N, C-alpha and C positions, 0 to 999 in steps of 0.2 A: 504494500498500500503505500502511497504517495501524498496522503492526506493534507502533508504540510509544505508542498513544493511552492516553493515562491513567498514563504513566509519566513518570520524570524519570531524567535522566541528568546526570553530571559528566564533562565531556571535558577532559582536560588537553592543553597545547602547543596551544590551539585559537586560537590568535593567527593561525596561517596552515597552509600545507602541509595533510598529513594531517588535523591535529587540528580544523584550521577544517573540512575538507572532510566529517568524521566528524559534528560538531556539526550542519552544515546539515543532513545525511543524517539523522540521528536525530529532528532538529527537523519535518523534511519529514514524516516518519512520525508525527508526532504527539506528539513527545517534547518536555516542559519541561525545557530543557538549561542547565546553568551552562557557562559558557565560561571554563574556567580557563588562564593564562597568566602569564610574567614580563613577557610583553608587551603592558602596559595596553591601547595605543593599536590594537593588533593585535587584540585581545579583544574592545574596544570595536566595532572593525571588523565583526567576525563577527557578534554580535547584532545589528548594525542590517543586517545580509544577511538575518539570520534574520526579524528582527521585520518587515522589509520584504515580507519574502514572506508573513507573516501567522503565522508562529512565534510561540513563548514562549522568551524566554531572557534571563540576566541575566549579567554578567560579573563575573570576581573576579582580583586578582593573588594568583599561586602560584607559590611557586619549591617546586617538587615533592620538592627536596633538602632541606627544613626540616620537621622533625617538626610545629612548630607552623602552619605553613602550610597541611600535607597533612591536619590535624585540623581548621582553620578552614574549608578549603575544602568537606569533606564535611557539617560542622555548618551552614552556609552555605546548601547544596544542599537539607537537612533542612528550614530554617528556611524556606526561601523557596518549597519545594515541597512541604511536608509529608513526604516520604520518600525514599528512593534507589533505584530498581531497577537502574541501568545504571552500573558506572563504566568508561569508557574512558580509560585512562593512555597518551597519544601521545606527551608532553612527552619529549625527547630532543635530544642533541647529539652530532655525528660528526665525521669527518675523518681524511685519511689523514696519517699522521707515520711518519718512519722513528725505530724503536725507540729508538735510541739519541739520539734529540734529544726525546723525550717527556718533559718534566719531570714532578716529583713533583706539580706542583700541576695538570697538563693529566691525569694519569692520575685524581688525586683528582676531579676534576670531571667527568671522564667516567662514572666508576664512582657517582658522587654522583648526578647527576641520570636516567643509563640505569637501574642496575641498584636503588640506596637510594630512588630516588623511585619506583619501581614498587611497591617493598613497603611504605614509608610509606602511600603512597594506597590500596594493597589492604588492609593492616591497619585504617588509617581507616575505608574505605567498609565492612569486612565486616560488622560486626553491623548497619548499616543492611539491606545487602545482603539478607543471610540472612534480617531482618524479611520481606522481599519477596519471597523465592524468585529473587532477579534473578540477573544475571552481571555478570561482571569480564571484558574484554578487556583485555590488555596489549600492547603495541607492542615486539616485539623486531626481528628482522633474520636476512635469511638470513646475516649475518655470524655470529649465533647458533648456526649449523648448519653453517656450512662456512668453512672458514678465508678470510681476505682479506689480500693482503700491508698492509703499510703499517697495520695497525689492530689491533694487541697490546692495547690499552686498550679499541678499539670492539668488538670479538670478544670481547673478557673478560665486558664490559657485556652485552651483547646474551646472550651463552650462559647469564648468570646468570639472565637475564628469562626464558629458556625454563625452564629447571630450577625457578626461584621459581615459575612458572607450574604447574607440574606438580604441586610439592609442595603447593600450595594445592589444586588440583583435586582431588588425593586426600584431603587432611584434610578438605576441606569437602563431598566428595560427599555425603555423608548428611545435608546438612543443606539439601540442596534446592537449592544454586546451583552454578554451572557457572562453570568461569575457563579461559579457553583466550588465545592468542595468535594474531598476526600476524605474519608474516615476510616482509615486503617486500623487492624487489628493489631497483635504481635507481628513483626516483621524482622525478618534474619537481617539486620544492620548492625552495624557497632554499637549503634545507641540502644540495643536491646540488653547489653550487660549492663546498663545503668539502672536497668527496672528487676533489681532482685530485692528479695526479702530486708527489709532493714534491720537492724540490731532490736530485739525485743518483738517483731511483728509476728502476727500469727498466720501459719501458713494456711489455715483454712479459710479466712478471707480471701486470699489469692485464688481459692475455685472458683469465686464467682465471675474471674475472668478469666480463666484458662480455655485455650484453644480446645476445639470440639474435635477438630482435625489431630494427627499425630504430629504435626509441624507448623511454623510458624509461616505466613506469605513469604514470598521472595520480592527483592525490589521490582523486580519485571514485571509482577503481578499488578503490582500497586501503580507502577507507570503506565501500563496498560490501560488503567483507567482514569489516570489523567489525562493521558494522551485522546481518548474517547472524549471526554468533558471539553477537551479544547479543539477537538476537531467538528468539520461539518455534519458528523454523523449524529452530533447532539445538538442540531440546529434550534432546537425546541423545546430545551432543556436550560433552565436557569432559575438559581435559589436552591437547588439541591446538594443534599447532603449524600454520597452516594459511600455508603458503606462498603469496605472491602476487608472482611474478616470470617468466609466461611459459616457464617451463623453463630459464630462467637459471642455475640450480644442479642440475639433471638430472647 
């Protein structure tokens, strides 16, 4: 499939995991991709994977929680590729922590990257995506739809992403763009190691969010969902949270 032939995209958090898989998927389908991440080496490796496969990509350092970084990343994509059709904001942080152990700095960073970063990237991208009648896909989580133990900050941030997506979808529906989000369950990425039982935590509480299958999702499986929402195949879909968890949250 070449659903993104002639289109350009920004993918944040693309130095590894879901972000890398998404950047590669969009490039495979013809998009010119700006690979954005705070992990400069990881972003460069993603670009190499794309270009070695015959795709077009560049990398940029971006901390999505910083307004100047968000604006500069979008402007870099427009400067390099002439326009911006798709924003896939995948950058995020997470982990299990007992609420009484969560410091103000931990809370602030979780909200800043996951929620504020989603807002800043969308805000910076909107004028350009509107001009192309394109699409924005945010990365939430089933933690934004269903409570998780030891995840007060993470649930708050991802629940905020879901509501942010809905607000943007309604506000800009008549501008010809679509805004959606994916809500993955457990995914086999480097970040999954941060979701381990905290000291003093109860293993029984984690059973309510245990996968039904005997494996986590792969990054490619989530990237496929993001690519679908960003493509013309989802032309009448906006304001939707697409759950990718093999019935884990049912």
